[in-house]
N, C-alpha and C positions, 0 to 999 in steps of 0.2 A: 504494499501501498504506499510503504513512505517515499520507496523507488518511480510508484507511478505518480506522485505527488511531485516531485522533484523533476519529472519528465513534463509535466505538465505547466509546472511553472517555468521551467525553461522555456516551451512553447511560446508560454503568456511575453515574456521577458523578450524574445524573438519577433514576435508580433509586435510590440510596445517598439522596440529597434526600428522593424521595418516604418509603423507608423508615424516614427519622430522625423524619421529621414524623407518621407511621405510631404509631411509638412513643410521641411525643409525647402526642398522642391518646388510646391507650391508657393513658398513666400518668393524664394529666389526669382522664379518667373514669372511672378505676378511684379516685383518691383522692377526687372529689365521690360515688362510688357507696360507698364504703367510709364516708366520713362520714354517709351516709343511715343508715347500716346501722349507726351507732355504738350505740343506743341496743339492740339485742341483742347487740351486743360485749362491752358491759359485764356483760347479765344472764349470760351464756357464762360469761366470767372469775368472776361470784361464784358460779357453779352449782358448777363444778368442783372448785375445793379440798374440799368437803365428801366426797367418792368417795374421798378420801387420807385423809382422817383414821381416826386409829386402826392404819395399817401402820408396822411400822418405817422409823425413817429410813433405812435403805439401798435401802428400796423406794418411797421416795416418788417421785425423778425417773424410776425404768424406768418405773413406774405411770403418770408423766404423759406420756414419750414413747410410749407404747402408746396411750393415750387420744385424740395429738395427730397420731398417726400412722392411729389409723381415721378420725379426725376427717376429716382431709386425703386418704384417701384416696374417703371419702365424698362431700367437695366435689368433687375434680374426674374421680373414676371414675363414679359415680352424677348428683351432684344436676346437675353441670355439660351432659353431654349430656341430662339428663331436663328441664331448667328448656328450654334450646335447643328440642328436641323440644316439649314441649308449648308453649310459645309460639308457635311459626308453624302447629301442626298441629290443637291441642287448648287452645286459650289459656284457656276458659271452666272449664274443669276443675282450672286452679292455686289458685284461692281454695275454694274444697270441698276439695281434698286439705289445702291449708294449717289449714282449720280443722278436720281430725282431728288434724292435727300440735299443733295448739293447743289441741285439747281433751286430747290426751296430758299437755301440760304441764300441764293442770291439773290429771291425774288424779294427777299426781307431787309437782304442792304440796301438794295436799290430802292427798296421804298422809303428808308430811312434818308438817302440822300436824296430824294426828288421834296421828303418833308421839309428839307433844308434849302435847299435850293429853290424850289416851286410851292413854297405852305399849301396856297388856294386848291393848286393842282391834287396836292399831297391830301386833305381834306376832302377836297370830290371826291377822289377814290375810294378814300375810308367809308366817306358815306354809302359807298353803293358796296360794297363787299360785305357778305354776310358774317357773323360773328364765327369765331372758333369753337364757343361752348357749346353744348348741342342744349343749355337750359341755362343761358347766365342769368343769375340773379341781380349781379351790381357789376358797374365797371370792375372790380378788384376779381371777379371771377372771371371776366374776359381778358383780363389782363394777365392772372395766373393761368388760364389756358392756352394762351400765346406764350407764355414762356414754358412752360413744359413740351409744348408742339417744337420749341425751337430747340430748345435741350435735346427733344429727341431726337432729333437729325444728329446733333453733334456726338450725342453717346452713340448712335449707330456705330459712328464713323471711331470712337474710342473704343468699341466693342469688335468692330471689325480688325482694326490694327491691334491689339493685343490676341486675338485670335490667331492673326497670321504669325504674332511673334510664337506662338507656344508650339513648341515641336508636337507634331502630329504623333497619335499612339490614345493612352489613355484616355476614354475621353470622361472619366468622372475625375482627375486631375483638371482637364483641359476646362470642365466646369466647376472646381473649385477656384481654379486661377483666375476665370472671368468675375467671378462671385468676389473675390478678396480685391480685385482691380474696382468693380464695380462701386461697392461697398467704403474702400479706401479714395477715392476717386470722387462720390460723391461727397464725402465726411470732407474732403480738403477743398472743393469747390463751394462751399456752400457755408463753408465754416469762414473762409476768405470773404465769401460776401456776405456774411453777417457782420463781420468785422468793419468793412467799409461802408457799408449804410448806416452804422451806429456810433461812426467815429464823430461825429458833428455832436452827437450828444455826450461824449469822453471828452470832447474839447470844452461843451459848458461845462462840465464838473469841474473839469481843474479851471478851467476860468474863473470858478466860485470862490476857489482857496483861497482862505483871506489871512491865512498864518502870516506873521510880519517878516516872515526870514529868506533868507536866499532862497528855501526851496518852493515855498509860498511863490516867492516871486516868478521863479524859474514855471512854477507848474500855471501862473494866471498867462506867463504872456506865450507857452505854448499851448496853453489852450485856445487862446483867442488868435494864433496864428491857424488850428488847426480847424475852428470855425470859418475862418475866413478863407482857408484855402480848399476846403473840399468843397464846394460848387465848383471848381475852378478843376479841383481834380474830378470832379464827376462828368464835366462836359469834355474834358479829358479823355476818359474811359470810355465815355460812350461814342466818341469818335473813333477809339481803338476797336470798340466790341462791333462798331459799322463796318469797319475797316475789315476785321476778323471774318466777318460773315461773306461779306465779299472774297474776301481772298483763298478763304479753307473751300468756300462752297465753290471758285472756279479751280481750284487745283482738284477737288474732287471728281469735277467734270473733264477736267483737261486730263487728270488719269486714266481716265474711262473711255478719253477719246483717244487715248495713245494706244491702250489695249485694242479697243473694238473700231476706231476709224482708221482711215487711210493713214499710211505708214509715213506721210510727208508731215502729219502735223507732227510725230515723235522726232522726225529727223527735222522737222524747220524748230522745236523749243529747242533740242540738241545745240544746233548749228548757232542760236542766239547766244545760248548759256556760253558757249566756249569761246565764241567771239567777242563777249564781252568781256569774262575773265581773263583772256590773253591780253588786255591791256595792261593789266596789272597782276602779273603772277604771282606777287606776292600773296596777293589777295581773293586767290582764284577761286576759293570755295565759297567764300563769303560773297564774292560777285555772281557765283552762279547762282548761287540759293537768292540772290535779292532778285536777279534776272527770272528767276522760272516763278518767283513771287509776283515781282510785278505784270508777267504774260498772264496767270492766275488771276489776278486782279483786272483784268482789261477783258479777260474772258468772262471774268463774272458780273461785271458790271453791265456787258453790252447782254449777257441772258437775262442778267437781273430787271432791266429796263425791259426788252422784248416780252418777260412774262407779265406785268406789270398789265396789259389792256387784257391778255390772255385771262388772268385771274379775276379779273373785274368783268367780265363780259362773257366768260363761260366757266371757268371752276367756281365762282360764285353763286350765279346762278343754281348750276346743279347740286352746291354744297345744301341752298336752300331747300330744294325740292327733296332731297336724302332726309336733311333734319326734320321736314315736314311729316313723312311717311314714318318714321322712327317714334314723332310726337302722338 
């Protein structure tokens, strides 16, 4: 009996070692995959605060929480199983689906550009398109639904990059890595967003420090600077977020065109990036990246601008009819 018990304990210890090694492997793969998706993560962080601007201070964190919950639900319950299923059964369809998502990001970004340049045209467009939410009870519901929809596209790109970075093999390991990346990135992105949108409140608290000490004086100066600087920072972040949507969306579409489009597209982009990098070989990689980003941005802006009338006169009426059937 004792020998059997010792053998059982040895088996348990061996299983524990295998489990620990598997967890280490999952953590390592998640870290590598998350690093590759860092560019999209930064774009997601820059885009989201724009959906909170204009609301009362007491509603800022609840709105961020709603968007974060919707983002996590999409990643774990929709995108994770969909990514695994498509990668095994329909791997060819992933890129076209991402291209559709990229086109939507281009549309969102171009819409914001039109709003800044031609506000009257943008307001007329907004008045004609149907709301995103199925049953919006308030402006807040509409904003949250719009934010979650944009986040869904960015999250799909994050999950696709993550899946591509995971070695093919055990589906359980792949699912665990995707789940770890989804939870970690969501917590990181919306934690930073929460800090950004509440920074002005922190500045007010610091500015009210009435202690006569040097530390109190430093607190008051820092608080006033934070309160005065946040509107400029949020405005800059809004510009960065808009540019990010156009750039990322255009990059996704460009990558798809390089895969499925005529070979001249890929050769043309390569020729342009190499020609620019040759102007300053010491900065070659930086210039190549900047050139590719610029081409992606131009494609994204042109595509987004072309999609505005299509959404206004075709997509929005169709969505309105679909919502009427659901109700």
